[in-house]
N, C-alpha and C positions, 0 to 999 in steps of 0.2 A: 494225580498219577499220570505218568508219561505214557506215550503211545506204546512203546515196547512193553512196558510193564503190564498195560491192559491187554495187549495182544497175547502175551504169554499166559496171563492169569485166566482169561476167557478160554483160551485153548485148553489149558489143563482142566478147567471147570467143565468143559463140554466133552472132552475126550479122555480124561483121566478121572473117573468117578471115585477112585479109591481115596482121593484126598478130600472128599466132601462128606459131611456127616450123612447118615442114612435118612434122618428125618427131612433133610433138605433135598436129597436125591429123590425121595418119593414124591415130592410135590413139584419137582421141576417140570415145567412144560413151556410151551412157546410164549404163553401170556405171563406165567409166573416169573419167567426169566426177566421179562421187561419190568415187572414190579420190583424184582430184586435189584435191578440196575437203578431204578428210580430211588429206592431206599438208600442207596449208597451216596446220594447227594450229587455233588459236583463231579465225583469220579465217574459215576455211571452216566451222567449227561455227556461227559467227554467220550465215554465209551460208545454211546449211541452214535455220536458223530463219526468215530473211527471205524465202527462196524460197516458203515456205508462207503468207506474209502478202500482203495486197493491195497493200502499198506497193511491193513488188518489181515486181509486174505493172504497176502504174501507171508505174514508171520505164521499163520496156520500151516501154510504149505511148508515153510521152513521147519516147523516142528516135526512134521511127518518125515521130512527128509533127514532131519537130525536123528530120529529114532533108528532109521535104517543104517545110517552111517555109524551110529553108536553100537548097534548089534555087530556090524562088521568089525568094528574096533575091538570089541570084546573077544570075538572069535580069533582075531589075529593075535591079540595079546596072550590068549590062553595057550597058544601053541608054543611048544619049547623050540626056540630057534637055536640051532647049533652055530658054532662060530664060523663054520665054512658054508653055511646056507646062503644061497644067493637071495638078494632082496626081490620081492615080487615085482612083476612087470604089470603093464596095463592089461595084459590078457588075464592075469591072475585075479584081478579085481573085477567083480561083476559090475556092469554099468548101472548107474542110478538114474532112474527116470523121474524127472521133476514134474510136479503136479501143475497142470495148466489151469490158471485162474481165469474163469470167465468174467468179463466186465459186468458190473451190476449198476444200473441207473438208480439215482436217489429216489425217483418216483415210485419204485417198487415197494418202499417201506411206508408210503403215504397212508394206505389203508390200515396197515398195522399200527402206526402211531395214532391214527384217529380212533382205533378200537381201545387201545390201552390208555388213552387220555383221561376219560372219566375215572378209571380205576386209579390212575396216578393222582388225580385230584383228591379222591377219597383217602388214599394213603397219606397225602400231605396233611389233610385235616386231622387224621388220627395221630400223626406225628406231632402236630402242634398240641393236641390234647395231652399226649404223653409227656411232652416237655412241661406243660403247665402243672402236671402232677409231681414234678420234681425230678423226673428222670433226665439224666444228662446224656447228651448225644455228642458224638465226636464230629469234628469237621476236618476234612483232609484238604490241605493246601496243595495246589498243583502248580507246577512251574510253567510259565508262559513262554519261556525261551528254551531252546534245546541245549544251551550251555549253562543254564542256571542249576543250582544244587537244590535237592529236596530237603525241606525242613524235617527234623526228626519228629516223629509222631508222639503224641501224649500216651503215656502208659495207661492202659485200661485196668480198671479195678478188678474186672472179672476176666480171667485168662482162660483161653481155650486151646492154647498151643501146648505141645509136648514139652516145650522149654520152660513151662511154668511161669514164674515171675520174671524170667529174663526177657529183655526186649528183643524183637526180631531184628535180623540183620538189616541195616538201613539200605534203602534203594540207591543211595549215592555210591555204593560199591559197584554198581553195574555201570559199564561204560556208557557214555552219552550217546553213542551212535545208535543204541537200541531205542532211544527216546526221540529220535528224529521223526518229524511228521512225514517226511518224504523217504521213509525207510523202504529200500528196495533191495532185497537180498540178491536178486538177479543182476543188479548193477555190479560190474567187476570191481569197482573201487570199494563199494560197501562190503562185498564178499571178501575182499582182500583184507579190510580192516577187521571184520568179524573173525576171520580165520587167522588173524595175527600174522599175516604175510607167509602162510604155509602153503606148500605145494600139495596138490592132490596126490601125485605119485612122484617120487624122486627120480631124476634122470640118471641113467647108468654112467659110471665114470669110465673114461677111455683107458686109463692106465692106473697101476697100483700107486705110482708116485703121485698122480693127481688125486687119488682117493685119500692118500695120507695128507696131502696138502689141504684138501677140502676139509678133512677132519679137523685139521688145525685151524681152519678158518682163513687160510691164505691161498690166494689164486696163484697161478703159475707165474705171473709177472710180479708177484709180491705185493699187490694192492689189497688192503683189508676191506671186507664187506660183511654184513650180517649174514649168518647162515640161515637158509630157508629149510625148514623141517617139513617132513611129509605129513600131510593132514591125517592120513590113515594110521600113522604111527605116533601121533602127538597125543599122548594120554593127558598131559596137563591141560591142553586147550579143551579137550572134551570134558574134563572135569569142571573147568570154568563155566562152560555152557550149561552143564547140569546144575551147577551151583546158582547161576543166575536165575534159572527157571524155578528152582526150589525157593529162592528168596521171594520171587513174585507170587508164587503159590501161597506162601506163608502170609504175606500181606493181604492177599485176596481172602483167604480163609479167616483171617483176623477181622477183616471188614465185614464179611458176611455174618460172622458170629455176633458182631455188634448190632447189626440191623435185623436179625431174625425175629426179635420181639415185635417190631412194627409190622413186619411182613405177615406174621401169622395173625396179628390183630386185624389186618386188612382182609385176610382170607375169611375170618369170622364174620366181619361186616358184610362181605360179599354173600356168604351163605344166608344171612338174615334178609338181605335184599331179595335174594332168589325166593325165599319163603313167602315174603310179602307179595311178590309178583304172582306167585301161584295162587294165593288167596284172591287177588284182584281179578285174575282171569276167571276164576270160578264164579265170582259175583257177576261179571259181565255176561257170561253164558246164561246165568239164571235170568238176568234182565232181558236178554234177547228172547228167551222163551216166553216171558210175560208179554212182551210187545207183540209177538206173533199171535198169542191168544187174543189180545185186544183187537187186532186187525180182523181176525176171523169172526169174532163174536159181535162187535158193535159198529165198526166203521162202514162195512158194506151195507148194513141195514140203513144207516143214516144217508148214505149216497142214494139209495133207492128213493127215499122220501124226498130228497132234494130234486131228483130228476122229475118226479111227479109234479112238484110245485112249479118247477121251471116250465114244464109243458103247459100248465094252466096259465101261467103268466104270458107265455108266448101266444096262446090263443086269445087272451084278452088284448094284447098289443096288436094282434092282427086285426081284430075287430075295430079297434080305435084307429088304426092306420087306414082302414077302408073308409071310415067316416071322415078322416082327415083328407083323404084323396077326393072324396065327393065335395067337401068344402072348398078345396083348391079349384076344382073345375067350376063350381058356382061363382067363386071370387073372380076368376079370369073373365067369365062372361059378363059379370057386373062391371069390371073395369073397361071392357070394350065398349059397353053402352055409354059409360061416362066420357070416354075419349070421343066417341061419335057425336056426343051432344056438346062438345067443346068445354067441358068442365075439367080443365087440365089439372088444376090444383087438387081437386078431390080425387081425380084419377091417379095421380102420381102417389098420393098418400095411400090409397087403397092398394095400389100395386106393391108398395112397400110392405103392407100388412100381408098380402098374399105370399110374398117371398119369404117373410118371416114364418108364415104358416108352413110353407114347404120345407124350410130348414128346421122346423120345430123349435124356433126361438121366440115365438110370439109371447108377449107378456100376458099373463092371465088377466090382469086388470084391464088391459086394452081389449082382450078377447071378449070380456063380458059386455062391452059396449058394441061389439060387432056381431050382433045376432043375425044380421042379414046373410052371413055366410058361415058362421060358427055357432050353431044352436047351443051346444053344450060347452060352456066356457071352462069347465073343470076337466075336460078331456086332456089326458096326458099326451103331449105331442112328441113326435119322433121326426128324425131327418129322413125325408123322402126323396132327396135329390139323386140318389143312385137308382131309382126306379125307372125302367125304360118306358113305362106307360106315361110318365110325365114329361117326356121329351117334347111332344107337340105343345102342351100348355106352356112349358117354359119358353119355347120359341115364340109363342104368341105374346108372352110377357115382354120379351126382347123387342118385338115389333111395336108393341104399344109404347115402350120407352122411346123408341126411335121416333114415332109419330109425335109424342109429347115434346121431345127435344126440338123437332122441326117447328112446332108451334111456338115454343118459348124462344127459340132462336129468332124467328120472325119478329116477335114482340121486342126482343132485345135490340135488334138492328133498327127497328122503327123508332124506339124511344131514343137511342143514342144519336142516330143520324138526324132525326128531326130536331133534337136539342142542339146539335152541332150547327145545322143550317140556320136555325132560328137565331142563334147567337151571332153567327157571322153576318147575317143580314141586318141585325139590330145595332151593330157598332159601326158608326161612320168612319171613313179613313182618317178624318181630321183628328178624332179622339185617339185613334191608334197611334198616329204619328206624334201627337202630343205626349202620350204615355211613353213611347220609346225615347223621345227627347229628354223627358224628365229622368228616366232611368239612366240614360247616358251621362246626364249631368249630376247624377247621384243626389237628386233632390226628391223630396216627397211630393207626390201629386196632391193638388188641392181638391181633387175629385172625391166624391163619396165612395162608398164601398163598391168595388168593381162588380160589374154585372154578372160575371161567371160565378162569383161567390154568393150573390144574392139569390140566384136561382138554383144553387146546389141542393138545397133542402127539398125543393120540388122534384128535382131529378132523383134524389135518393128515394123518395116515396114511390116513384114509379118503378125504380129498379129493384127494390127489395123483393117483391113477390116473384119477379121474373128470375132473379138470381137464385132464390130459394127453390123455385121449380127446376131450374137447370141443375142445381146441386143434387136434388133428389133424383132427377132423371139420369145423373151420372154422365152427362155429356157437356160438362162445363168446359173441358179442354177443346172439344170440337167447336163449341160456340165461340170461344175466344179466338180460335183460328179464323172462323168466318168473319168475325168482327174486325180482325186485323186486315183481312183482305178487303173488306168493305171500306175501311178507313183509307187504305192506300188508293183505292179507286176514287174515293171522294176527293182526296188531295189532288190527284191528277185532273179530276174534273174541274176543280177550282181554278187550276192554271189554264186549261184548255178553253174554259168558258170565256176568257178574255183575250184569247189569241185572235189574230186576224184570220180571215177566211182562208181555207186551204184550197179553194177553187178559184177559177178565173171569173165566176159569175158575179162576184161582188167583192172586188179588191178593197173597197173602203169599209166593208162591214167589220165590226169588232166582235161579232158573235161567232161561236164555234160552228164549224160546218157539220152539224149533226144531221142535217137534211140536205139532200141534193135534188136538183131538178132532174127532169127526165133526160135521158141520154146515157152515153157510156160512162160508167163509173170510173173515175181516174184510179190508177194504181197507187199503191202506197208510196212508191218513190216519187211519182208525179205530185202527189199531195204534199209531200215533204218539201219538194223543190218550190212549189207555189207558196207554201207557208213561209219558207226562208226568204223568198223574194218579197213577200208582203211585209215581213218583219223589217227587212232592210229599208223598205220604202217608207216606214213610219217617220214622221217628222219628230224633232226633239220634244215638242210639246206632247204629241200623241204617245211617244215612247214613255215619257215621264208618267202620263196618266195610266198607261198600261202597267208599268212597274208598281206604281202606288197601289192600284187596285189589287194586283196579284199578291204583292207582299203583305198588304194589310189584311186581305181576306185569308190568305194562308196563315199568316201570323196569328190572327184571332182564332182560326180553326185549331191550330196547334195548341194555343193557350187553353181553349175550351176542352180539347182532347186531354190535356194534362189534368184538368179538373175532373173530367169523367173517369180517368184512370184512378185518381185518388179516391173518388167516391166508390168505385168498384172494389178497390183494395180494402177500403174501410168497411164496406158491407160484407165482403167475403171473410174478413178477419173477425167480424162481430157475429156472424151467423154461427149457430151451433152446428156441430158436425152432423151432416145429414146421414140418415140411415143408409148404410152401405148395402150394396147389392149382395145379398147373402147367397145368391146363386153362383157367384164367382168363386174362384179357388181361394184357398187360405193365403196363398202368396200374394194375391191381389189385395186381399183385406189388409195384410200387413203393410202394403206399399201405398195405401190410400193417402195417408198423411203426407208422405213424401211427394206424391204426385200433385197434391194441392199446393205445396210449397213451390214446386217447379212451375206450376201454372201461374202462380203469382209473379214469379220472375219473368215469365214470358210476357205477361201483361205489361210489366214495366219496360220491357224492350220494345214495345209497340211505338213509343215516342221516338226512339232512335231510328226505327225503320221508316216511320212517316217523315221525319226530318231528312233522312238520307234520300228518300224518294223525291221530296220537294226540291232539294238542292240539286239532285241529278237532273231533273227536268229544267230547272232554271239555269243551270250551267249550259245546257244546250242552247237556250234562248240567248244568253249573254254572248256566247261564242259566235252565234250568227250575226249579231249586231256589233261585233268588235270594231270593224272598220269605221262605222258611223259613230261609235262611242268615243274613240280616241280623237276624233276630229271635232268634238263638241267644244263650245266656248268654256271659259273658266267657270262661269256661273252654272251652266248646265252640267258640267262634269262634276263639280263639287256636289251639286244636288244629287246626281246619279250615284256618286261614291258614298255619300252620307246615307242615302236610302239603303244601299246594299250593306253597308257596315251595320246599320241598325237592325236590319233583318237578320244578318248573320249572328249578331249578338243575341237577338231574341231566340233564335233557334238553339244556340249554345246554352242559354239560360234555361230553356224548357227541357231539352234532352240531355244536357250535360255532355254533349258530343260535339267535337270541333268539326265544322264543315270545311274540310281542307279543299275539296274540289271547287266549291263556289268561291271561297276566299282566294284560291289560286288564280282563278280566271280574272277576278277583280284586280288583284295585284299585278297581273300581267298587263292588263289594260292601263293601269297607272304607269307602269314602266314605259309603255308605248306613248302615253299621253304627254308626259313631261317633256321628252325631246321634241315632239311636234309643237307643243305650246311654246317651247323655248325658241324654236325656229320662227314661229309666227311673231313673237315679241321682238326678236332680233331684226326681222324684216321691217316691222313697224318702226323700230328705233332708227334703222338705217334710212328709211324713207323720210322720217321726220328730220333727220340731220342734214339730208341732202337739200331739203327745202328751207332750212334754217336761214333767217336773214341776219342772225347774230346781233339782234337788238334786245335791249333790256325789256322784260315783260313784267307785268304786275303779278306778283305771287298771289294766286287766288285763295280765297278762304278754304275751299275744299282741298287745295294743295297743302295749305298750312295744316289742316286736320290730318292729311296723309302723313306729312312730316312728323307730326306729333305722335301718331300711332307707330311710325317706324322707330322713332327714338324710344318710345315706351316699350317696344318689343324687346329691348335689352333685358328687361326684368319680367315682363308679363305680356301676353298676347291681348290685343284689344278685343273688346266685346263685339265690335263691328266685324272683325275678322271671324270670330267664333260664330257669329250669326249666320255665316254662310254654310255652316254645318247643321243648322236648324232647318229641318225639312218641313216645318209647319208653313202654312200658306202666308201668314203675315211676315215671317222671317224671310221667306223666299222673295216676296215682293220687295222688301227693304233691301236685300242683297242685290237684286237686279237693278234697282234704282242707283245704288251706290256704284256698282261696277259700270253701269252705263254712264254715269257722271264722270267716272275716272277715265273712261275711254274717249270722252269728247275732247277733241283738240281745240286749240285756240286759233280760230280761223281769222280773227280780226285783231291780231296782236299789234299790227302797225298803227291801228286807230286808238290804242290805249293812251292814257295820259302819261306822258313821259316826265313830267315835272316832279312828281312825287310818287314813284312806283312803290308798291308794297314789297318788302324784302323777306327772304326766308331767314328764319332765326333758329339757331341751334345753340342752346346754352348761352344766350345773350350775345352770340356772335352772328352778325348779319351778313347776308350774301345777296348780291344782285345777280339774278340768273337769267339765262336766255330760255326760250321756249323749249328747246330740246332737253335742257337739264330738268325742267319741271316734268316733261314727258317721261324722261328716264326715271324720275322719282315715282311716278305712277306705275311704271313697269316693275320697279323694285317691289312695290306693294303687292303686285300680283304674285311674285315668288314667295313673299312672306305669308300671304294668305294661304297659299298651297302648303307652306311649311307648317302653319298652325293647324290646318285642316287635315293634313296627311303627315303626321310626325314620323311615321315609319320610313318615309322617303327623304329624310333630311339630307343624307349625303348626296343624292342625285340632285335635289333642289339646290343645295349649296353650290355644287359644281356649275349648275346652269346659271346661278346668280353671278358667280365669278366671271363666267364667260360673257354675260350681259354687260357687266361693268367694264370688262376689258375691251369689249367692242366700242363702248362709248369713248373710252380713252383713245383707242387707235384711230377711230373715225375723226375725232376732234383734232388729233395731231395731223391727219392727212388734210383736213379742210382748212386749218388755220396756219400751222407752220409749213405745211406743204402747199398752201395757197390754193387748195382744191375748191374752196368756197367761191372763188371768182368764176369757176365754171358751173358748179352745181346751183349756186344761188344767184349768179349773175352780178356779183359784187365787182366794183371797179378795182378796188385794191383792198388789202388787209391793213387797216389803220390801227392806231393805238387803242381806240375804243374796242375793237374786236379782240385785240390781245388782252385787254383788261377784263372784258366780260368772260373770255375763255379762262383766264386765271381765276376769276371768281367761281366759275362753275367747277373747276378742278379743286379749288379749296373747299367748296361745298361737299364734294364727294370724299375728299380726304378726311374731313371732319365726320362724315356719316359712316365711313367704313368701320371704325371701331364699334359703333352701335350694332351694325349688321353682324360683325364677328361675334359679339356677345349674344345676340339673338340666336345665332346658329349654335353656339357652344352649349347652351343650356338644353339642347335637345338630347334625349337619352340615347338615341341611336347614332349620333354623330361620331365620326372617326376623328380623333384628336389631331392626327397628322394633317387633316385637311384644313385646319384653322390657320396653319402657317401660310397658306396661299393668300389669305386676306392681308397679312403683313406685307407680303411681296407685292400685292396689288396696290397697297397704300404707297409703298416706295415708288412704284411705277407712276402713280399720279403725281407724287412729289417731284420726281425727275422731270415729268412733263411740264409742271408749273415752273420749275427752275429754268427750263429751256425757254419758256415764254418770257420770263423776266430778263434773261440774257439777250433774248431777241430785241426787247425794247432798248436795252443798253447799247447793243451793237448798232441799232438804227441811229440813235443819237450820236454815237461815235462816228458812224459813217457820214452823217450829215455834217458834222463838225469838220471832218477831213476835207469834204468838198469845199466848205467855206474857207478853210485855211489855204487851199489852192488858189482860190480867188483873191485872198488877201496877199498872197505872195506876188501876184501880178500887179499889184497897185504900186505906183510911184508916188510916194508920199510928198515929195518936194515939187511936183509939177503944179503949175498954176491952176489947172482945172481941178485937180484933186484937192488943192488947198481951199478952193471956193466951196467944196462939198462939205455939208455938216457932218454926216456919218456915212459909213459904207452900207450899201444895200444888203450885203450878206450878214452884216451885224444885225440889222433890223429883222431879217428873216430868222437868224439864229435865236434872238431873244423871243421872237414870236413863237417859234416852235417849242422853245423851252417852257414858255408860259402855258402853251397849249398842253404840253405833256403833263405839266404840274396840275392843270385844271382837270384833265381827263382822269389822271390817276387818283386825284383826291375825290372824284365823283364815283368811281367804280371800284376802287381798291380800298382796303382798310389802311389805316394810318401806318401800320408797321411795314406793310408791303410797299406802300408809296415811299416811305422814308428810305427803305433799302434801295429802291430803284433810283430815286432822285440823288441819293448820296453817291451811288456808283457812277451815275451820269456826270455829275459835277466833278467828281474825282477825275474822270477822264478829261473833262473840260480843262481843269487846272493844268493837267499835264500837257495836253495838246496846245491849248491857247497860250499857256505860259511860254512854251518853246517858240510858238509863232510870233509873239510879241517881242521876244528876245532876239529873234532872227530878222525882225523888220529893219530895213536900212533907211536911215534918215540923215540928211546932210545939213538941214537948216532948222532953225527954230520953228518956222512955220510948219515944216513937215512933222516936227515933233508934236506941235499943237494939234495937227490933224490926227495923228495916231492916238493922242490923248483923248480926243473926243469919242473915238470908238470904245476906248476903255471906260470912259465915263458912262457911255450908253449901257455897257454891261453892268456897271455898278447900279445904275438907276433902275434897270429892268429886272435883273436877276438876283441881286443881293437880298431882296425881300423874300425870296423863296426859302422855305425851310430846307436845310441841307445844302444850300449853295455855298455856305462857308466863305462869304465875302469874296466871291470870284472876281467881281469887278474891281474891288479895292486892291486886290493883288495885282491885277493887270495894270492899274494906275501906278502902283509902286514900281512895277517893272518899266513902264514908259518913262516915268520921271527919273529913274536911275540910268537910263540909256545915255550914252555920250554921242555927240554929233561926230560922225565919221567923215573924213575928207576923202578917203579912198573907197571905191566900191567893194563890197564884201560879197563873196559868192553865197548864193542861197542854196540850201539843201532841201529844197521843196521835194516832196515825194513825186515820183513819176507816176504816169498813168497806170503803169503795170503794178505799182504798189497799192493802189486803191482797189479794194474788193468789189466784185460785181454784185450789186444789190438791185438788179433790175426787177427781181421777183420779191424783193423785200417789202414789208409793210411800210406804209408812209406815215407821216405824222398828221395827216389831214384828219380832222375830227368829223 
């Protein structure tokens, strides 16, 4: 049903009772109206929504206004109007006052809907039951859009309308504007549509002609328009409105009549429910009366009996509590006697019993055995901790626990410190160093079970009763704190015990200055100053002894401390939970287990604290001796570095904590040591080269072993080098002897056998070296030993080694090619032998450099870009060797140029010259060539000698070929004279490998010459064309 239909129907239902049957009107109320709406199904549901909307209220108001207008219309129409009667004006029509519709919020109906909800549910159930019995119900379809048509209703079999069997007028005859959800009569547009464009009052016409024209529906200008009728005089419109309302009323009555059966059935059910509720209320009142009777008759009497029994029980508990209090006082006195007599174990156990007695938690089984303070073991115990009278006894118990803790604490420190000191004194430093070395080599020691483990069982037996007593006294945390402080003091004492004296009374003493002679006691700053001075004054041997003792003692102490902590943790984890102090609060009882766990963790951190303290003290000592340390020799420094490295590794293995401070000081000293050592090695090499006589030396067996180790370092480090990192006594002595042998120079190299000297061999390639080259080889080994011992400094050591080899190359070039050896070594000149030996030394290092490069490359910390420097250094050596070879060739070429100048001065046809067998310069030339060949073959390998000889004789062929061609001869005797010089070259030089028949070619040139009758100009080089070779090496052997 549409909105307007509902509006009009409800309005007539509420305000026009004549259209409703009497039986319905008698039962209409505010609640039954809602039930009636619910019985109408979907129509009434829509009605409930529209009642809350302003459109419904506007419809009601419109109905009231319609009545008044309708009454006025009837009065007006009933009057007989004459033909000449004037139409009424606005003054003649009484004003119509519109009803003011107050706005209503939807929440106002909330309580109302909640009240009728249960009734509506009951009505629905009854409706369903009625339908199951075969009664048909109607369903009314509603239109969802304001422009949709209503479907015709089904005809009811039972008619209540006056029209009988005729169907009611359909709702589709009513205009759609009345069904609009937003129906507002006060809206001018809506009112205009409802009134069918009528005027409330017609306007008076100005003239009769205009009135006639209006009557005809034509305006003055002749334009047609619909005539607007007066609302008060429009009877047809008023009849339509009445018809619309009557149609809605008929439909509403028809619907109500269909739903009346279910409505009255719901009312009957409601009356039955009310009757049942009345019976229930009567029964509840009767039950309440019975309960009041029980309260008055029985319960109060029972309460009185309970109060009497409770009083008796309280009196009994009071007597038992008094007896319990007396037993507590007796037990406290007994515990004091036990503590005074030194029976700590018994005292702590009895104190626990007394505390359980105070709290009322003492086990009856235990109480039967403690007749000394609890005669009646079956006494029921209560908690007496809240009694003020027990404050003093409880304080006494706390004092007893404190005294027991002090006693157990002293026992604990005595057992642990004595065990620690005994272990440290029983392990000699040699065994400690051997164990550290074995660990560093990742090998298993051949020793038997370590001493700390063999004595752990004995230590356990001594610690168990002490720890149990501390746990029962509940002072385990405080005891562990005291033990931690004692351990730190013991570690400091181990270090200071071996320090030099901190007074001037005895600078040589190695004992700590625990006692002072009479006189003014020095201040702390003065003592530190004296101690620092005495530390710096220690010799390398004394300093080594000091570090060995301190590191070994402290290392063994830390090792034993780790065993003690493991034993302590093992014992505390295996001991059953000690009786807690029942006098503490409940919160403390709940936290006991957590405190025990925290204490265990604190004990584990003791190792870290001890190691940190030791490293902190040793860092100060190392810093004081930094200047002396960085100036140690290679052997002493390696020994010092290895000892510190082993100690740091031992500390890290024990505590799991990296000692950054101590490691940082040692690394800084290494950084300072390598440059200083490099400068010392460079100075030694420079001094050796300045005194070098450039004579071949016998390659010693120890030098051959060094060369073998250097070549081997390409793949692996020699065991001899690694022995320098072994701090055991035997290894140190071996390393010292090796280094001492390496540093010993050859003071008598001139007296060695020169006939058959031993040669250096690298991959079957032999080299004849001078003493400085062998010395440089020993210096190279020093760098490689450092590289093997301190691999973390590979980059710095590599750069130092490159600089060392570069120095050898540059100094050799200055001394040989620059002729500096004539000044430094007092040589007369630089001859072919010197050049050949220099070439051999350079070739030796050229061959050795790739092995050095590979030895450096396999170090983990090396930077790859630094390896290219070795390739550049090798090219530098090769260029130097090429310069020496070129120097030899240029010397021979220069000598040949001088001899050619002498040849150009000879007059071959003179009588004196014809009588001479050969020219002197030719004899000198052949002698020098033979000497060169002999020297090169002795000192240089065949390939180098062939290359040099080949280039020399190639120069000879060019120079002497031109000289023989330019020789002027006029007679046969002169030609014979020139031929004898050529034959000398053939006889002396053609037998040299690489000469390529120089003499034979000269003979062919002479024999091919023609005797000239005219003199020929000679193109002999001038003195300005001959290079100055005053400083050049000679050919003298």
